[in-house]
N, CA and C atoms of all chains as a GROMACS GRO file, in nm:
protein
  639
    1UNK      N    1   8.856   3.062  10.734
    1UNK     CA    2   8.980   3.029  10.664
    1UNK      C    3   9.092   3.015  10.767
    2UNK      N    4   9.169   2.908  10.756
    2UNK     CA    5   9.277   2.892  10.853
    2UNK      C    6   9.414   2.922  10.794
    3UNK      N    7   9.419   2.950  10.663
    3UNK     CA    8   9.548   2.989  10.605
    3UNK      C    9   9.526   3.081  10.487
    4UNK      N   10   9.629   3.156  10.455
    4UNK     CA   11   9.623   3.239  10.334
    4UNK      C   12   9.765   3.257  10.280
    5UNK      N   13   9.770   3.275  10.151
    5UNK     CA   14   9.898   3.298  10.086
    5UNK      C   15   9.890   3.431  10.013
    6UNK      N   16   9.992   3.511  10.027
    6UNK     CA   17   9.993   3.644   9.966
    6UNK      C   18  10.125   3.670   9.896
    7UNK      N   19  10.119   3.750   9.790
    7UNK     CA   20  10.242   3.798   9.730
    7UNK      C   21  10.290   3.922   9.804
    8UNK      N   22  10.417   3.947   9.799
    8UNK     CA   23  10.472   4.068   9.859
    8UNK      C   24  10.418   4.191   9.785
    9UNK      N   25  10.422   4.304   9.853
    9UNK     CA   26  10.382   4.431   9.792
    9UNK      C   27  10.507   4.512   9.763
   10UNK      N   28  10.509   4.575   9.647
   10UNK     CA   29  10.625   4.658   9.609
   10UNK      C   30  10.605   4.802   9.653
   11UNK      N   31  10.710   4.858   9.712
   11UNK     CA   32  10.714   4.999   9.752
   11UNK      C   33  10.834   5.065   9.685
   12UNK      N   34  10.835   5.197   9.677
   12UNK     CA   35  10.951   5.263   9.615
   12UNK      C   36  11.076   5.238   9.698
   13UNK      N   37  11.189   5.256   9.634
   13UNK     CA   38  11.317   5.247   9.702
   13UNK      C   39  11.403   5.360   9.648
   14UNK      N   40  11.430   5.457   9.733
   14UNK     CA   41  11.504   5.574   9.685
   14UNK      C   42  11.654   5.563   9.712
   15UNK      N   43  11.690   5.474   9.802
   15UNK     CA   44  11.832   5.462   9.832
   15UNK      C   45  11.861   5.321   9.881
   16UNK      N   46  11.883   5.233   9.788
   16UNK     CA   47  11.914   5.096   9.826
   16UNK      C   48  12.033   5.047   9.745
   17UNK      N   49  12.030   4.924   9.707
   17UNK     CA   50  12.136   4.873   9.621
   17UNK      C   51  12.133   4.948   9.488
   18UNK      N   52  12.248   4.979   9.430
   18UNK     CA   53  12.249   5.049   9.301
   18UNK      C   54  12.164   4.975   9.198
   19UNK      N   55  12.078   5.049   9.131
   19UNK     CA   56  11.995   4.990   9.028
   19UNK      C   57  11.859   4.943   9.076
   20UNK      N   58  11.844   4.926   9.206
   20UNK     CA   59  11.714   4.881   9.258
   20UNK      C   60  11.624   5.001   9.281
   21UNK      N   61  11.500   4.991   9.233
   21UNK     CA   62  11.407   5.102   9.250
   21UNK      C   63  11.283   5.063   9.329
   22UNK      N   64  11.276   4.936   9.368
   22UNK     CA   65  11.160   4.888   9.442
   22UNK      C   66  11.208   4.804   9.559
   23UNK      N   67  11.128   4.801   9.664
   23UNK     CA   68  11.151   4.705   9.772
   23UNK      C   69  11.021   4.628   9.795
   24UNK      N   70  11.033   4.498   9.801
   24UNK     CA   71  10.916   4.412   9.821
   24UNK      C   72  10.902   4.380   9.969
   25UNK      N   73  10.781   4.393  10.018
   25UNK     CA   74  10.757   4.375  10.162
   25UNK      C   75  10.639   4.280  10.184
   26UNK      N   76  10.649   4.195  10.286
   26UNK     CA   77  10.534   4.112  10.322
   26UNK      C   78  10.434   4.194  10.404
   27UNK      N   79  10.333   4.242  10.337
   27UNK     CA   80  10.241   4.338  10.398
   27UNK      C   81  10.099   4.282  10.401
   28UNK      N   82  10.032   4.308  10.511
   28UNK     CA   83   9.890   4.273  10.525
   28UNK      C   84   9.812   4.400  10.560
   29UNK      N   85   9.684   4.399  10.527
   29UNK     CA   86   9.598   4.511  10.567
   29UNK      C   87   9.530   4.475  10.699
   30UNK      N   88   9.545   4.562  10.796
   30UNK     CA   89   9.498   4.533  10.932
   30UNK      C   90   9.407   4.646  10.980
   31UNK      N   91   9.294   4.605  11.036
   31UNK     CA   92   9.203   4.702  11.096
   31UNK      C   93   9.223   4.697  11.248
   32UNK      N   94   9.239   4.812  11.311
   32UNK     CA   95   9.256   4.819  11.457
   32UNK      C   96   9.122   4.852  11.521
   33UNK      N   97   9.091   4.782  11.627
   33UNK     CA   98   8.965   4.801  11.698
   33UNK      C   99   8.997   4.829  11.845
   34UNK      N  100   8.925   4.924  11.902
   34UNK     CA  101   8.941   4.951  12.045
   34UNK      C  102   8.808   5.000  12.100
   35UNK      N  103   8.762   4.931  12.204
   35UNK     CA  104   8.630   4.957  12.259
   35UNK      C  105   8.529   4.955  12.143
   36UNK      N  106   8.457   5.062  12.120
   36UNK     CA  107   8.357   5.055  12.014
   36UNK      C  108   8.400   5.128  11.887
   37UNK      N  109   8.530   5.152  11.878
   37UNK     CA  110   8.579   5.225  11.761
   37UNK      C  111   8.659   5.132  11.669
   38UNK      N  112   8.648   5.158  11.542
   38UNK     CA  113   8.725   5.081  11.443
   38UNK      C  114   8.795   5.178  11.351
   39UNK      N  115   8.915   5.144  11.318
   39UNK     CA  116   8.994   5.227  11.230
   39UNK      C  117   8.992   5.165  11.090
   40UNK      N  118   9.011   5.248  10.989
   40UNK     CA  119   9.021   5.193  10.854
   40UNK      C  120   9.143   5.102  10.847
   41UNK      N  121   9.152   5.025  10.740
   41UNK     CA  122   9.264   4.931  10.729
   41UNK      C  123   9.397   5.004  10.704
   42UNK      N  124   9.497   4.955  10.774
   42UNK     CA  125   9.630   5.017  10.767
   42UNK      C  126   9.731   4.911  10.727
   43UNK      N  127   9.834   4.955  10.657
   43UNK     CA  128   9.938   4.862  10.614
   43UNK      C  129  10.016   4.811  10.737
   44UNK      N  130  10.042   4.681  10.738
   44UNK     CA  131  10.118   4.621  10.847
   44UNK      C  132  10.222   4.528  10.786
   45UNK      N  133  10.344   4.540  10.833
   45UNK     CA  134  10.449   4.453  10.780
   45UNK      C  135  10.468   4.335  10.875
   46UNK      N  136  10.482   4.217  10.817
   46UNK     CA  137  10.505   4.096  10.896
   46UNK      C  138  10.656   4.086  10.918
   47UNK      N  139  10.700   4.095  11.043
   47UNK     CA  140  10.842   4.111  11.071
   47UNK      C  141  10.884   4.025  11.190
   48UNK      N  142  10.948   3.913  11.161
   48UNK     CA  143  10.992   3.825  11.269
   48UNK      C  144  11.106   3.885  11.350
   49UNK      N  145  11.164   3.995  11.303
   49UNK     CA  146  11.271   4.060  11.378
   49UNK      C  147  11.221   4.145  11.492
   50UNK      N  148  11.093   4.172  11.494
   50UNK     CA  149  11.038   4.256  11.602
   50UNK      C  150  10.988   4.168  11.716
   51UNK      N  151  11.025   4.200  11.839
   51UNK     CA  152  10.982   4.116  11.951
   51UNK      C  153  10.833   4.129  11.982
   52UNK      N  154  10.773   4.240  11.944
   52UNK     CA  155  10.632   4.266  11.976
   52UNK      C  156  10.558   4.310  11.850
   53UNK      N  157  10.426   4.315  11.861
   53UNK     CA  158  10.348   4.388  11.762
   53UNK      C  159  10.358   4.535  11.801
   54UNK      N  160  10.390   4.617  11.704
   54UNK     CA  161  10.415   4.758  11.735
   54UNK      C  162  10.332   4.849  11.646
   55UNK      N  163  10.304   4.966  11.700
   55UNK     CA  164  10.212   5.059  11.635
   55UNK      C  165  10.264   5.202  11.649
   56UNK      N  166  10.243   5.282  11.546
   56UNK     CA  167  10.270   5.425  11.561
   56UNK      C  168  10.170   5.482  11.661
   57UNK      N  169  10.214   5.576  11.742
   57UNK     CA  170  10.123   5.633  11.842
   57UNK      C  171  10.007   5.709  11.777
   58UNK      N  172  10.020   5.745  11.650
   58UNK     CA  173   9.907   5.808  11.580
   58UNK      C  174   9.782   5.720  11.587
   59UNK      N  175   9.804   5.589  11.587
   59UNK     CA  176   9.690   5.496  11.590
   59UNK      C  177   9.621   5.504  11.726
   60UNK      N  178   9.700   5.512  11.833
   60UNK     CA  179   9.642   5.529  11.967
   60UNK      C  180   9.568   5.662  11.976
   61UNK      N  181   9.626   5.765  11.918
   61UNK     CA  182   9.562   5.898  11.922
   61UNK      C  183   9.425   5.892  11.854
   62UNK      N  184   9.420   5.828  11.738
   62UNK     CA  185   9.294   5.822  11.663
   62UNK      C  186   9.188   5.743  11.738
   63UNK      N  187   9.230   5.633  11.800
   63UNK     CA  188   9.134   5.546  11.869
   63UNK      C  189   9.110   5.590  12.014
   64UNK      N  190   9.174   5.700  12.053
   64UNK     CA  191   9.160   5.754  12.189
   64UNK      C  192   9.203   5.651  12.295
   65UNK      N  193   9.310   5.583  12.266
   65UNK     CA  194   9.371   5.493  12.364
   65UNK      C  195   9.461   5.577  12.452
   66UNK      N  196   9.434   5.577  12.580
   66UNK     CA  197   9.510   5.659  12.674
   66UNK      C  198   9.638   5.585  12.715
   67UNK      N  199   9.750   5.638  12.673
   67UNK     CA  200   9.878   5.574  12.704
   67UNK      C  201   9.947   5.638  12.825
   68UNK      N  202   9.876   5.733  12.888
   68UNK     CA  203   9.938   5.810  12.997
   68UNK      C  204   9.993   5.720  13.107
   69UNK      N  205   9.912   5.624  13.149
   69UNK     CA  206   9.956   5.537  13.258
   69UNK      C  207   9.991   5.396  13.210
   70UNK      N  208  10.014   5.384  13.081
   70UNK     CA  209  10.044   5.252  13.025
   70UNK      C  210  10.185   5.209  13.068
   71UNK      N  211  10.205   5.078  13.088
   71UNK     CA  212  10.340   5.030  13.118
   71UNK      C  213  10.437   5.074  13.009
   72UNK      N  214  10.554   5.114  13.053
   72UNK     CA  215  10.649   5.172  12.958
   72UNK      C  216  10.774   5.084  12.946
   73UNK      N  217  10.824   5.074  12.827
   73UNK     CA  218  10.951   5.007  12.803
   73UNK      C  219  11.033   5.092  12.708
   74UNK      N  220  11.133   5.035  12.649
   74UNK     CA  221  11.208   5.108  12.548
   74UNK      C  222  11.250   5.011  12.440
   75UNK      N  223  11.282   5.065  12.327
   75UNK     CA  224  11.313   4.982  12.212
   75UNK      C  225  11.428   5.045  12.135
   76UNK      N  226  11.523   4.965  12.101
   76UNK     CA  227  11.632   5.011  12.017
   76UNK      C  228  11.631   4.936  11.887
   77UNK      N  229  11.716   4.978  11.795
   77UNK     CA  230  11.723   4.911  11.666
   77UNK      C  231  11.862   4.857  11.644
   78UNK      N  232  11.884   4.802  11.526
   78UNK     CA  233  12.016   4.750  11.496
   78UNK      C  234  12.114   4.863  11.466
   79UNK      N  235  12.060   4.978  11.434
   79UNK     CA  236  12.145   5.094  11.411
   79UNK      C  237  12.154   5.170  11.542
   80UNK      N  238  12.275   5.207  11.581
   80UNK     CA  239  12.294   5.272  11.710
   80UNK      C  240  12.219   5.404  11.720
   81UNK      N  241  12.194   5.444  11.840
   81UNK     CA  242  12.122   5.569  11.862
   81UNK      C  243  12.039   5.552  11.986
   82UNK      N  244  11.983   5.662  12.033
   82UNK     CA  245  11.904   5.654  12.156
   82UNK      C  246  11.782   5.565  12.138
   83UNK      N  247  11.748   5.491  12.242
   83UNK     CA  248  11.627   5.409  12.236
   83UNK      C  249  11.505   5.500  12.251
   84UNK      N  250  11.393   5.448  12.208
   84UNK     CA  251  11.270   5.526  12.212
   84UNK      C  252  11.174   5.466  12.314
   85UNK      N  253  11.099   5.551  12.385
   85UNK     CA  254  11.000   5.494  12.477
   85UNK      C  255  10.891   5.419  12.402
   86UNK      N  256  10.843   5.317  12.467
   86UNK     CA  257  10.742   5.229  12.409
   86UNK      C  258  10.634   5.212  12.516
   87UNK      N  259  10.511   5.230  12.479
   87UNK     CA  260  10.400   5.220  12.574
   87UNK      C  261  10.314   5.100  12.535
   88UNK      N  262  10.287   5.016  12.634
   88UNK     CA  263  10.214   4.892  12.604
   88UNK      C  264  10.065   4.908  12.637
   89UNK      N  265   9.984   4.860  12.546
   89UNK     CA  266   9.839   4.865  12.567
   89UNK      C  267   9.774   4.756  12.482
   90UNK      N  268   9.666   4.700  12.533
   90UNK     CA  269   9.594   4.600  12.455
   90UNK      C  270   9.516   4.665  12.341
   91UNK      N  271   9.514   4.597  12.228
   91UNK     CA  272   9.439   4.645  12.113
   91UNK      C  273   9.393   4.522  12.034
   92UNK      N  274   9.278   4.534  11.970
   92UNK     CA  275   9.228   4.423  11.889
   92UNK      C  276   9.259   4.447  11.742
   93UNK      N  277   9.304   4.342  11.677
   93UNK     CA  278   9.338   4.351  11.535
   93UNK      C  279   9.248   4.261  11.453
   94UNK      N  280   9.211   4.309  11.336
   94UNK     CA  281   9.141   4.225  11.239
   94UNK      C  282   9.230   4.220  11.114
   95UNK      N  283   9.284   4.103  11.087
   95UNK     CA  284   9.382   4.088  10.980
   95UNK      C  285   9.312   4.041  10.852
   96UNK      N  286   9.326   4.123  10.746
   96UNK     CA  287   9.272   4.088  10.614
   96UNK      C  288   9.123   4.049  10.620
   97UNK      N  289   9.047   4.117  10.704
   97UNK     CA  290   8.903   4.087  10.718
   97UNK      C  291   8.878   3.941  10.751
   98UNK      N  292   8.969   3.877  10.816
   98UNK     CA  293   8.958   3.734  10.837
   98UNK      C  294   8.975   3.697  10.984
   99UNK      N  295   9.091   3.722  11.040
   99UNK     CA  296   9.119   3.681  11.177
   99UNK      C  297   9.112   3.801  11.271
  100UNK      N  298   9.043   3.787  11.381
  100UNK     CA  299   9.035   3.893  11.481
  100UNK      C  300   9.091   3.841  11.612
  101UNK      N  301   9.183   3.916  11.671
  101UNK     CA  302   9.244   3.873  11.796
  101UNK      C  303   9.302   3.995  11.868
  102UNK      N  304   9.323   3.977  11.997
  102UNK     CA  305   9.376   4.086  12.079
  102UNK      C  306   9.526   4.066  12.101
  103UNK      N  307   9.598   4.176  12.097
  103UNK     CA  308   9.742   4.169  12.128
  103UNK      C  309   9.777   4.277  12.230
  104UNK      N  310   9.887   4.254  12.300
  104UNK     CA  311   9.946   4.361  12.381
  104UNK      C  312  10.045   4.431  12.290
  105UNK      N  313  10.008   4.548  12.244
  105UNK     CA  314  10.089   4.618  12.146
  105UNK      C  315  10.183   4.718  12.211
  106UNK      N  316  10.293   4.741  12.145
  106UNK     CA  317  10.384   4.846  12.188
  106UNK      C  318  10.365   4.968  12.098
  107UNK      N  319  10.336   5.081  12.160
  107UNK     CA  320  10.310   5.204  12.083
  107UNK      C  321  10.432   5.295  12.091
  108UNK      N  322  10.476   5.341  11.976
  108UNK     CA  323  10.597   5.420  11.969
  108UNK      C  324  10.578   5.534  11.869
  109UNK      N  325  10.627   5.652  11.906
  109UNK     CA  326  10.609   5.767  11.817
  109UNK      C  327  10.693   5.753  11.691
  110UNK      N  328  10.821   5.724  11.710
  110UNK     CA  329  10.912   5.719  11.595
  110UNK      C  330  10.920   5.578  11.538
  111UNK      N  331  10.814   5.539  11.476
  111UNK     CA  332  10.811   5.408  11.410
  111UNK      C  333  10.794   5.437  11.262
  112UNK      N  334  10.877   5.380  11.178
  112UNK     CA  335  10.872   5.419  11.038
  112UNK      C  336  10.772   5.337  10.957
  113UNK      N  337  10.708   5.241  11.022
  113UNK     CA  338  10.602   5.164  10.956
  113UNK      C  339  10.483   5.171  11.050
  114UNK      N  340  10.362   5.187  11.002
  114UNK     CA  341  10.248   5.209  11.093
  114UNK      C  342  10.223   5.094  11.190
  115UNK      N  343  10.231   4.971  11.138
  115UNK     CA  344  10.207   4.854  11.223
  115UNK      C  345  10.311   4.749  11.189
  116UNK      N  346  10.370   4.692  11.291
  116UNK     CA  347  10.462   4.580  11.272
  116UNK      C  348  10.402   4.459  11.344
  117UNK      N  349  10.382   4.353  11.269
  117UNK     CA  350  10.331   4.229  11.328
  117UNK      C  351  10.452   4.144  11.367
  118UNK      N  352  10.482   4.143  11.496
  118UNK     CA  353  10.605   4.080  11.544
  118UNK      C  354  10.581   3.947  11.611
  119UNK      N  355  10.687   3.900  11.678
  119UNK     CA  356  10.684   3.766  11.735
  119UNK      C  357  10.578   3.753  11.844
  120UNK      N  358  10.581   3.842  11.940
  120UNK     CA  359  10.480   3.838  12.047
  120UNK      C  360  10.349   3.894  11.996
  121UNK      N  361  10.247   3.812  11.993
  121UNK     CA  362  10.116   3.861  11.950
  121UNK      C  363  10.076   3.814  11.811
  122UNK      N  364  10.176   3.794  11.723
  122UNK     CA  365  10.141   3.748  11.588
  122UNK      C  366  10.204   3.613  11.556
  123UNK      N  367  10.336   3.606  11.568
  123UNK     CA  368  10.403   3.480  11.533
  123UNK      C  369  10.371   3.369  11.632
  124UNK      N  370  10.319   3.404  11.749
  124UNK     CA  371  10.276   3.298  11.841
  124UNK      C  372  10.132   3.254  11.813
  125UNK      N  373  10.067   3.318  11.717
  125UNK     CA  374   9.932   3.276  11.676
  125UNK      C  375   9.929   3.220  11.534
  126UNK      N  376  10.032   3.254  11.456
  126UNK     CA  377  10.034   3.212  11.316
  126UNK      C  378  10.171   3.155  11.280
  127UNK      N  379  10.166   3.048  11.202
  127UNK     CA  380  10.290   2.996  11.145
  127UNK      C  381  10.309   3.068  11.012
  128UNK      N  382  10.422   3.131  10.997
  128UNK     CA  383  10.446   3.214  10.879
  128UNK      C  384  10.564   3.159  10.800
  129UNK      N  385  10.544   3.146  10.670
  129UNK     CA  386  10.652   3.099  10.583
  129UNK      C  387  10.678   3.205  10.476
  130UNK      N  388  10.802   3.248  10.468
  130UNK     CA  389  10.842   3.345  10.366
  130UNK      C  390  10.908   3.268  10.251
  131UNK      N  391  10.860   3.289  10.132
  131UNK     CA  392  10.910   3.214  10.017
  131UNK      C  393  10.973   3.309   9.915
  132UNK      N  394  11.105   3.314   9.916
  132UNK     CA  395  11.177   3.399   9.821
  132UNK      C  396  11.231   3.319   9.703
  133UNK      N  397  11.183   3.197   9.689
  133UNK     CA  398  11.235   3.113   9.580
  133UNK      C  399  11.173   3.152   9.448
  134UNK      N  400  11.069   3.232   9.450
  134UNK     CA  401  11.005   3.274   9.326
  134UNK      C  402  10.987   3.424   9.325
  135UNK      N  403  10.964   3.478   9.207
  135UNK     CA  404  10.939   3.622   9.192
  135UNK      C  405  10.804   3.642   9.127
  136UNK      N  406  10.714   3.720   9.184
  136UNK     CA  407  10.729   3.791   9.310
  136UNK      C  408  10.732   3.697   9.430
  137UNK      N  409  10.797   3.746   9.536
  137UNK     CA  410  10.804   3.666   9.658
  137UNK      C  411  10.663   3.646   9.716
  138UNK      N  412  10.650   3.541   9.793
  138UNK     CA  413  10.521   3.512   9.856
  138UNK      C  414  10.541   3.480  10.003
  139UNK      N  415  10.435   3.491  10.079
  139UNK     CA  416  10.438   3.443  10.217
  139UNK      C  417  10.305   3.378  10.249
  140UNK      N  418  10.312   3.283  10.339
  140UNK     CA  419  10.192   3.207  10.375
  140UNK      C  420  10.173   3.213  10.526
  141UNK      N  421  10.050   3.228  10.565
  141UNK     CA  422  10.016   3.237  10.707
  141UNK      C  423   9.917   3.128  10.741
  142UNK      N  424   9.950   3.052  10.841
  142UNK     CA  425   9.859   2.946  10.889
  142UNK      C  426   9.825   2.971  11.034
  143UNK      N  427   9.697   2.976  11.063
  143UNK     CA  428   9.655   2.994  11.202
  143UNK      C  429   9.693   2.871  11.282
  144UNK      N  430   9.756   2.893  11.395
  144UNK     CA  431   9.794   2.782  11.482
  144UNK      C  432   9.670   2.742  11.563
  145UNK      N  433   9.631   2.618  11.548
  145UNK     CA  434   9.517   2.566  11.624
  145UNK      C  435   9.570   2.502  11.753
  146UNK      N  436   9.542   2.566  11.864
  146UNK     CA  437   9.590   2.512  11.992
  146UNK      C  438   9.500   2.401  12.039
  147UNK      N  439   9.560   2.293  12.084
  147UNK     CA  440   9.483   2.180  12.136
  147UNK      C  441   9.500   2.177  12.287
  148UNK      N  442   9.390   2.180  12.359
  148UNK     CA  443   9.398   2.177  12.506
  148UNK      C  444   9.402   2.032  12.557
  149UNK      N  445   9.963   4.065   9.316
  149UNK     CA  446  10.046   4.148   9.403
  149UNK      C  447  10.022   4.294   9.373
  150UNK      N  448  10.019   4.373   9.476
  150UNK     CA  449  10.008   4.516   9.454
  150UNK      C  450  10.148   4.573   9.432
  151UNK      N  451  10.160   4.652   9.328
  151UNK     CA  452  10.284   4.725   9.308
  151UNK      C  453  10.253   4.872   9.334
  152UNK      N  454  10.293   4.918   9.451
  152UNK     CA  455  10.264   5.056   9.489
  152UNK      C  456  10.382   5.148   9.460
  153UNK      N  457  10.486   5.096   9.397
  153UNK     CA  458  10.608   5.175   9.382
  153UNK      C  459  10.586   5.299   9.296
  154UNK      N  460  10.514   5.284   9.186
  154UNK     CA  461  10.491   5.400   9.097
  154UNK      C  462  10.398   5.501   9.164
  155UNK      N  463  10.294   5.448   9.226
  155UNK     CA  464  10.195   5.535   9.289
  155UNK      C  465  10.258   5.621   9.399
  156UNK      N  466  10.353   5.562   9.471
  156UNK     CA  467  10.404   5.630   9.590
  156UNK      C  468  10.535   5.703   9.568
  157UNK      N  469  10.601   5.681   9.454
  157UNK     CA  470  10.738   5.735   9.442
  157UNK      C  471  10.740   5.887   9.445
  158UNK      N  472  10.637   5.953   9.396
  158UNK     CA  473  10.635   6.099   9.397
  158UNK      C  474  10.530   6.155   9.493
  159UNK      N  475  10.478   6.069   9.577
  159UNK     CA  476  10.376   6.114   9.673
  159UNK      C  477  10.442   6.194   9.784
  160UNK      N  478  10.367   6.281   9.850
  160UNK     CA  479  10.423   6.356   9.962
  160UNK      C  480  10.474   6.263  10.071
  161UNK      N  481  10.578   6.307  10.142
  161UNK     CA  482  10.636   6.225  10.248
  161UNK      C  483  10.603   6.279  10.386
  162UNK      N  484  10.634   6.200  10.488
  162UNK     CA  485  10.610   6.238  10.628
  162UNK      C  486  10.462   6.268  10.652
  163UNK      N  487  10.377   6.184  10.597
  163UNK     CA  488  10.234   6.205  10.617
  163UNK      C  489  10.160   6.073  10.593
  164UNK      N  490  10.034   6.072  10.631
  164UNK     CA  491   9.947   5.958  10.604
  164UNK      C  492   9.884   5.976  10.467
  165UNK      N  493   9.876   5.868  10.392
  165UNK     CA  494   9.809   5.869  10.262
  165UNK      C  495   9.694   5.770  10.264
  166UNK      N  496   9.582   5.811  10.209
  166UNK     CA  497   9.466   5.722  10.198
  166UNK      C  498   9.454   5.678  10.053
  167UNK      N  499   9.441   5.548  10.035
  167UNK     CA  500   9.427   5.492   9.900
  167UNK      C  501   9.286   5.438   9.880
  168UNK      N  502   9.247   5.429   9.754
  168UNK     CA  503   9.121   5.362   9.723
  168UNK      C  504   9.135   5.212   9.756
  169UNK      N  505   9.020   5.148   9.770
  169UNK     CA  506   9.020   5.005   9.806
  169UNK      C  507   9.098   4.918   9.708
  170UNK      N  508   9.101   4.961   9.581
  170UNK     CA  509   9.174   4.881   9.482
  170UNK      C  510   9.323   4.917   9.476
  171UNK      N  511   9.366   5.007   9.564
  171UNK     CA  512   9.508   5.044   9.578
  171UNK      C  513   9.564   5.113   9.453
  172UNK      N  514   9.475   5.174   9.374
  172UNK     CA  515   9.518   5.233   9.248
  172UNK      C  516   9.540   5.384   9.256
  173UNK      N  517   9.480   5.449   9.356
  173UNK     CA  518   9.477   5.594   9.355
  173UNK      C  519   9.488   5.650   9.497
  174UNK      N  520   9.558   5.762   9.510
  174UNK     CA  521   9.566   5.831   9.638
  174UNK      C  522   9.448   5.929   9.646
  175UNK      N  523   9.368   5.916   9.750
  175UNK     CA  524   9.248   6.000   9.761
  175UNK      C  525   9.249   6.088   9.886
  176UNK      N  526   9.354   6.080   9.963
  176UNK     CA  527   9.361   6.165  10.082
  176UNK      C  528   9.502   6.168  10.138
  177UNK      N  529   9.534   6.279  10.204
  177UNK     CA  530   9.661   6.287  10.277
  177UNK      C  531   9.636   6.367  10.404
  178UNK      N  532   9.722   6.346  10.502
  178UNK     CA  533   9.704   6.422  10.624
  178UNK      C  534   9.822   6.408  10.717
  179UNK      N  535   9.838   6.508  10.803
  179UNK     CA  536   9.940   6.502  10.906
  179UNK      C  537   9.903   6.399  11.012
  180UNK      N  538   9.773   6.376  11.024
  180UNK     CA  539   9.729   6.269  11.114
  180UNK      C  540   9.627   6.181  11.041
  181UNK      N  541   9.590   6.073  11.107
  181UNK     CA  542   9.501   5.975  11.044
  181UNK      C  543   9.366   6.036  11.010
  182UNK      N  544   9.311   6.112  11.104
  182UNK     CA  545   9.177   6.168  11.086
  182UNK      C  546   9.171   6.257  10.961
  183UNK      N  547   9.275   6.336  10.941
  183UNK     CA  548   9.278   6.427  10.826
  183UNK      C  549   9.280   6.348  10.694
  184UNK      N  550   9.360   6.244  10.689
  184UNK     CA  551   9.369   6.163  10.566
  184UNK      C  552   9.237   6.091  10.538
  185UNK      N  553   9.177   6.037  10.643
  185UNK     CA  554   9.050   5.965  10.628
  185UNK      C  555   8.940   6.060  10.584
  186UNK      N  556   8.938   6.178  10.644
  186UNK     CA  557   8.835   6.277  10.610
  186UNK      C  558   8.846   6.318  10.463
  187UNK      N  559   8.967   6.342  10.418
  187UNK     CA  560   8.985   6.382  10.278
  187UNK      C  561   8.944   6.269  10.183
  188UNK      N  562   8.975   6.146  10.222
  188UNK     CA  563   8.934   6.032  10.140
  188UNK      C  564   8.782   6.025  10.130
  189UNK      N  565   8.715   6.048  10.242
  189UNK     CA  566   8.568   6.045  10.240
  189UNK      C  567   8.512   6.155  10.151
  190UNK      N  568   8.573   6.272  10.159
  190UNK     CA  569   8.529   6.382  10.071
  190UNK      C  570   8.547   6.345   9.924
  191UNK      N  571   8.643   6.259   9.898
  191UNK     CA  572   8.669   6.215   9.760
  191UNK      C  573   8.596   6.086   9.725
  192UNK      N  574   8.501   6.048   9.811
  192UNK     CA  575   8.414   5.936   9.776
  192UNK      C  576   8.459   5.799   9.822
  193UNK      N  577   8.568   5.793   9.900
  193UNK     CA  578   8.615   5.662   9.948
  193UNK      C  579   8.585   5.651  10.098
  194UNK      N  580   8.484   5.574  10.131
  194UNK     CA  581   8.439   5.564  10.270
  194UNK      C  582   8.525   5.472  10.355
  195UNK      N  583   8.591   5.377  10.294
  195UNK     CA  584   8.672   5.283  10.370
  195UNK      C  585   8.810   5.270  10.305
  196UNK      N  586   8.888   5.378  10.315
  196UNK     CA  587   9.017   5.378  10.244
  196UNK      C  588   9.119   5.288  10.312
  197UNK      N  589   9.227   5.267  10.241
  197UNK     CA  590   9.343   5.196  10.297
  197UNK      C  591   9.447   5.301  10.333
  198UNK      N  592   9.507   5.287  10.449
  198UNK     CA  593   9.600   5.390  10.495
  198UNK      C  594   9.745   5.342  10.491
  199UNK      N  595   9.828   5.432  10.445
  199UNK     CA  596   9.972   5.406  10.437
  199UNK      C  597  10.044   5.523  10.500
  200UNK      N  598  10.153   5.494  10.572
  200UNK     CA  599  10.240   5.602  10.618
  200UNK      C  600  10.348   5.622  10.513
  201UNK      N  601  10.358   5.743  10.461
  201UNK     CA  602  10.459   5.774  10.361
  201UNK      C  603  10.579   5.837  10.431
  202UNK      N  604  10.692   5.769  10.431
  202UNK     CA  605  10.808   5.822  10.503
  202UNK      C  606  10.874   5.937  10.425
  203UNK      N  607  10.970   6.000  10.490
  203UNK     CA  608  11.043   6.109  10.423
  203UNK      C  609  11.117   6.054  10.301
  204UNK      N  610  11.172   5.936  10.315
  204UNK     CA  611  11.241   5.870  10.203
  204UNK      C  612  11.216   5.721  10.214
  205UNK      N  613  11.204   5.658  10.099
  205UNK     CA  614  11.180   5.513  10.098
  205UNK      C  615  11.315   5.442  10.098
  206UNK      N  616  11.366   5.421  10.215
  206UNK     CA  617  11.496   5.355  10.227
  206UNK      C  618  11.477   5.220  10.294
  207UNK      N  619  11.568   5.126  10.270
  207UNK     CA  620  11.558   4.999  10.341
  207UNK      C  621  11.574   5.025  10.490
  208UNK      N  622  11.498   4.958  10.571
  208UNK     CA  623  11.501   4.991  10.714
  208UNK      C  624  11.473   4.870  10.800
  209UNK      N  625  11.527   4.875  10.920
  209UNK     CA  626  11.480   4.788  11.027
  209UNK      C  627  11.384   4.876  11.103
  210UNK      N  628  11.261   4.833  11.115
  210UNK     CA  629  11.153   4.927  11.138
  210UNK      C  630  11.135   4.982  11.278
  211UNK      N  631  11.211   4.934  11.375
  211UNK     CA  632  11.178   4.977  11.511
  211UNK      C  633  11.237   5.112  11.549
  212UNK      N  634  11.340   5.159  11.481
  212UNK     CA  635  11.407   5.277  11.536
  212UNK      C  636  11.471   5.359  11.426
  213UNK      N  637  11.391   5.420  11.345
  213UNK     CA  638  11.447   5.498  11.235
  213UNK      C  639  11.405   5.642  11.247
   0.00000   0.00000   0.00000
């Protein structure tokens, strides 16, 4: 399959716009693979605002990915505050039991979503269209076929 | 579309939750992934879906919260 269309997933909203009790997110189920280990599927949000694909360090811990000597960076958010260290390591992803590919992921302890599929690693492999013109919202992913 | 809002609104926070494959039921929780997966297996779900349940479900920019 070279494309798929999905509806957004609804999550609770405890403090948002008055009267809103749900937040809809473009979420995919992603399995992480490293060496000969595979993790169960984890929720991943498709987020063009993130420069990288990012992961909670819990995922590295489970897969025994050693981040001790991994290249380190830092990441801040739109809300002020101290930046958090980010450790880069290659990891293989299987998206929706369909596409399998390797990314250089950024691992961070204080990440509020388990996996973020960002510009580097995901948006450079897939053309993504977010469609908020209908309810529920939908998004479509098309695998980019590179021609040499 | 999956609507997980009802299922998750009263679920424990700051932990991993394991759901059944059909996303209808919580079958495991844990401080780490292994604990949540193990509990799901004990409850008969061998290949659960994992969600991180935050302390509060607030709108967020996800990199630094």
